[in-house]
C-alpha positions in Angstrom: -16.2 17.3 31.6 -13.8 18.8 29.1 -10.7 17.5 31.1 -12.1 13.9 31.1 -12.6 14.1 27.4 -9.1 15.4 26.7 -7.6 12.8 29.0 -9.5 9.9 27.2 -8.6 11.2 23.7 -5.0 11.5 24.8 -4.9 7.9 26.1 -6.4 6.7 22.8 -3.9 8.6 20.7 -1.0 7.3 22.7 -2.2 3.7 22.4 -2.6 4.1 18.7 0.8 5.7 18.2 2.5 3.1 20.4 1.0 0.2 18.5 1.3 0.7 14.8 -0.6 -2.5 14.1 -3.7 -1.3 15.9 -6.0 -0.8 13.0 -5.2 -4.0 11.2 -5.5 -6.2 14.3 -8.8 -4.4 15.3 -10.2 -5.0 11.8 -9.1 -8.6 11.8 -10.9 -9.2 15.1 -14.0 -7.5 13.8 -14.0 -9.8 10.7 -13.6 -12.8 12.9 -16.5 -11.8 15.1 -18.6 -11.1 12.1 -17.8 -14.5 10.7 -18.8 -16.2 13.9 -22.1 -14.3 14.0 -23.0 -15.5 10.5 -22.4 -19.2 11.3 -25.7 -21.2 11.8 -26.4 -22.1 15.3 -29.4 -23.0 17.4 -29.5 -19.4 18.8 -30.2 -18.0 15.4 -32.4 -20.9 14.2 -35.4 -18.9 13.0 -36.1 -21.5 10.3 -35.9 -24.3 12.8 -38.2 -22.4 15.1 -40.8 -22.3 12.3 -40.3 -25.9 11.0 -39.8 -27.8 14.3 -40.8 -25.6 17.3 -40.1 -28.4 19.8 -36.5 -29.0 18.5 -34.0 -29.4 21.4 -30.9 -28.3 19.6 -29.4 -31.7 18.9 -28.8 -32.8 15.3 -31.6 -34.9 13.9 -30.6 -38.4 12.7 -31.9 -40.2 9.6 -34.0 -42.5 11.7 -35.6 -39.7 13.7 -36.2 -37.8 10.5 -37.9 -40.9 8.9 -40.1 -41.3 12.0 -41.1 -37.6 11.9 -41.9 -37.8 8.2 -44.0 -41.0 8.6 -46.1 -39.2 11.3 -47.1 -36.4 9.0 -50.9 -36.5 8.0 -50.2 -37.4 4.4 -47.9 -40.2 5.3 -50.4 -41.6 7.8 -53.2 -41.5 5.2 -50.8 -43.3 2.7 -50.0 -45.9 5.3 -53.7 -46.6 5.9 -54.3 -46.7 2.2 -51.3 -49.1 1.8 -52.9 -51.5 4.4 -56.3 -51.3 2.6 -54.7 -51.9 -0.9 -52.8 -54.9 0.5 -55.9 -56.3 2.2 -58.1 -56.1 -0.9 -55.3 -56.7 -3.5 -56.4 -53.8 -5.6 -54.3 -53.2 -8.7 -55.7 -49.7 -9.3 -55.2 -48.9 -5.6 -51.5 -49.9 -5.9 -51.0 -47.5 -8.8 -52.7 -44.7 -6.8 -50.5 -45.7 -3.9 -47.3 -45.3 -6.0 -48.5 -41.9 -7.1 -49.3 -40.9 -3.5 -45.9 -42.0 -2.2 -44.2 -40.3 -5.1 -46.0 -37.0 -4.3 -45.0 -37.4 -0.6 -41.4 -38.0 -1.5 -41.4 -35.0 -3.9 -42.8 -32.8 -1.1 -40.2 -34.0 1.4 -37.3 -33.7 -1.0 -38.0 -30.5 -2.9 -40.7 -28.4 -1.1 -40.2 -28.9 2.6 -36.4 -28.7 3.1 -34.7 -25.4 4.0 -30.9 -25.2 3.5 -30.5 -23.2 6.6 -32.6 -25.7 8.6 -30.5 -28.5 7.3 -27.2 -26.7 8.2 -28.6 -25.8 11.7 -29.4 -29.5 12.3 -33.1 -29.6 12.9 -33.8 -31.4 9.6 -32.1 -34.7 9.0 -31.5 -36.7 5.9 -34.7 -38.0 4.3 -32.9 -40.9 2.6 -34.3 -43.6 4.9 -37.8 -42.2 4.5 -37.5 -42.3 0.7 -36.1 -45.8 0.7 -39.0 -47.1 3.0 -41.7 -45.3 1.1 -40.3 -46.7 -2.2 -40.2 -50.2 -0.7 -43.9 -49.9 0.4 -44.9 -48.7 -3.0 -42.9 -51.4 -4.9 -44.1 -54.1 -2.5 -47.7 -53.1 -3.0 -47.3 -53.3 -6.8 -45.6 -56.7 -6.6 -48.1 -58.1 -4.1 -51.2 -56.9 -6.0 -49.9 -58.0 -9.4 -51.5 -60.9 -11.2 -50.6 -64.3 -9.9 -48.5 -66.4 -12.2 -49.0 -70.0 -12.7 -46.0 -72.3 -12.7 -45.3 -73.7 -16.2 -45.1 -77.5 -15.8 -43.9 -78.0 -19.4 -40.6 -76.2 -18.8 -37.6 -78.5 -18.2 
């Protein structure tokens, strides 16, 4: 046992003495490996595992993110409310709809996102969802607004 230990320590000493750059190259490799370990990837995607357990590892596009956000319970309730407000042309309902969509956009923009999940790719850009939600709210306000009569006296 002692002879094996002496032989291994002798080999290590010789390799260090023969190669004077050994410590710096070894430390550079360690830093490179440490840097690669820190990079976000699906293997270390704990936040993605929590937010989207069925995520397949591919980056999520804006369209896919919009579809996923429109299928949340609050968005489905707001879509149903939008249909009812448009059906009954309710001004007060349109105002409540604007508030509801604003709350949903706030939740999607400021409460839900995780920077690590976005860099890992399981959260896409919510821009398309925000534009469509705004269009629904603005369209409901315009549609339920008071009807204007044409002015026949204007030239």
